[in-house]
N, C-alpha and C positions, 0 to 999 in steps of 0.2 A: 538538653545537653548544655553544659556551660562552656563558654568560650572565653579566651583572654582578650583584653582590650588590644586592639590593633592586630589581631590574629587573622591570618588568611584562612578562609573557609570556602567550601564550595556548595553549590546548590545540589540537592539530592533529587530535585524534580524541576521542571519548567516552572517559573514563577509567573502566574497569570497576570496580565496587565503590565508587565515589565519586559525589557529586553533580556532579562536573565534566564538562561536556559540551563537544563540539567548539565552538571559538570563544570559550569563556569565558576571561576575563582573570584571571590569578592573579599573586601576588607571589613572585618567586624569592628564596629565602632562602639558597641555597648548596648545594654538594655535601656529602654526609655523609662526614666524614673516614674512618670505619672501614668504609664501604660504597662504595668507588670505583664511579663510574658510576651513582650514585643521588643524587637531590636531595630537598630539603625545600622546601615552598612553603606560602603562606597563601592561603586562599580563604574569603571571607565570615566572617572571624574565627576560622577553624579552621586548625590546622596539619596538613598531610599530608606524609608522608615515604616514601621508598623507591621513588620513581618514576624512570623512565629519562628523561633530558633529551631524547631523540629524539622523545618524544611531544608536545613543546612547540616553539613557534616564536617568534621575535622579532616584535613588533608595530611598526607604523609610528606616528609621532607623531600622525597623523591619527586613528588608532583610539583614542587615549587620551581 
């Protein structure tokens, strides 16, 4: 799935090894240029990177 830069997205599952749980909203920061298929995101003031975008889904405006 393609997301827009600085789009709010949510985890579709718990993200192992991170505090991000299913349904948590994160800020999409973009795809990592030298790691195709991996993204960077911000969650509660921390940057996480190296995750697959398939683990996240778009959220509706009502969820914001």
